[in-house]
C-alpha positions, 0 to 999 in steps of 0.5 A, a space after each residue: 729796759 728789764 728791771 727786777 722786781 720784788 717777789 713775796 707770798 701770801 694767801 687767800 681763803 678758800 670757799 672752804 676755809 683753808 688758806 691757798 697760796 698767792 705768788 706776788 711779783 711786784 715791778 722794781 721797787 719805785 716802779 708803779 704797776 701800770 697794770 695788773 694780772 692773776 694767773 691760774 696754773 694748768 693741770 687738768 684740775 688735779 695736778 700743778 702748783 702756783 710755781 708754774 707760772 712764776 717764770 711769766 709773772 716774773 718776766 711780766 712784772 720786769 715789765 711794769 706789770 703786777 703779776 700774781 699766781 694763784 693756787 686752788 683746791 684741787 680734784 682728790 686734794 680738798 676739791 669735790 668737784 670743779 665747783 669748788 675749784 671755781 669758787 676758789 678762783 672767784 675768792 682768788 679774784 677778790 683778794 687780787 683785786 685788794 692787792 692790786 688797789 693797794 697798789 694804785 690799780 682799779 678794775 679797768 686795768 686788771 686781768 685774769 687768765 692762765 694756762 689750760 684748766 687754769 685759763 679755763 677757770 678763770 674765764 669761766 669765772 669771768 663769764 659767768 657772775 655768781 650770787 656771791 660775787 655779781 662783780 667780777 672786777 676783772 676787764 682783761 682775760 689772757 688764756 694760754 692754751 686754754 680747755 674747755 672751750 667747747 664741751 659740747 663737741 665731745 662725743 657723748 661717752 666722753 662727755 660722760 666720762 669728763 663729767 665724772 672726772 670733774 665731779 658733776 652730772 653729765 647733764 651739767 657738763 655743758 654748763 662749763 662749756 665756755 662757748 656756752 656762756 659768751 654774752 655781749 660785755 664779756 671781758 676783752 680777750 687775747 688767747 694764745 695757742 698752738 696749731 697742734 694742741 693735742 688737748 684743745 684743738 686749734 679748730 674749736 679755739 677759732 670757733 670760740 673766738 668767732 663766737 665772742 666777736 660775733 657777740 661783740 667782745 674783743 677776742 684775739 687769737 695768737 696762733 703758734 705754729 706747730 706748737 703743742 699743748 704747753 707751749 709757752 713755758 720757758 724752753 718749750 719750743 722757744 715761744 715764751 718771750 714772744 708770748 710774754 712779749 704780746 701780753 705785755 704788749 696787750 695789757 699796757 696797751 689797754 692801759 692807755 686808753 683808760 
């Protein structure tokens, strides 16, 4: 049974000291959350806002999950490079951990993820400990058509262009390729991806899944036949409810074992 929850907004302090938005979706009053998830929007690091994933958060909250959609500085709008975006994501995760703790949730019950570039940032933060935040505080990742899984597969000219677009030296781009940072002990991961994704080909996603499994990590890839990038939004091909249902099973199923 779905019950409407409560919605509120707060903020967290970005790495440059500015305040960035957090949209908070709680389960219905009197219903303690059984899990929590923090989502970051897509938009190629240049566009988008937390409102983009509000429908997902609203549905997840109705299923007993604390769901938060976070903003981060965008390239050309406060962020000089992807490093600034990543720094904000780490800070958002810290604030999310505090919000979750105030609701009785600890790290084993928490997930991070998002859509496209947002999923990439969340996964990169989770898989690359920072000197300022060595403990990520997240046990699980949920990625909706993630980007940046295998940047080494790009042709040299394309790598140089992409590095320039995200504000890093060309020889550093590989540092942001998720398949390169796969290690044992990465968070359990659920990936939702369309087989006709024109931004991140399904073959690269399968290779990333296989690399995670070889490293001893739990990684499940849910493929949506004939679906293109952005398929998981309401009205885009009718997959929204399926994505929410699978995410709910993944998150709540894990709480039963912790």
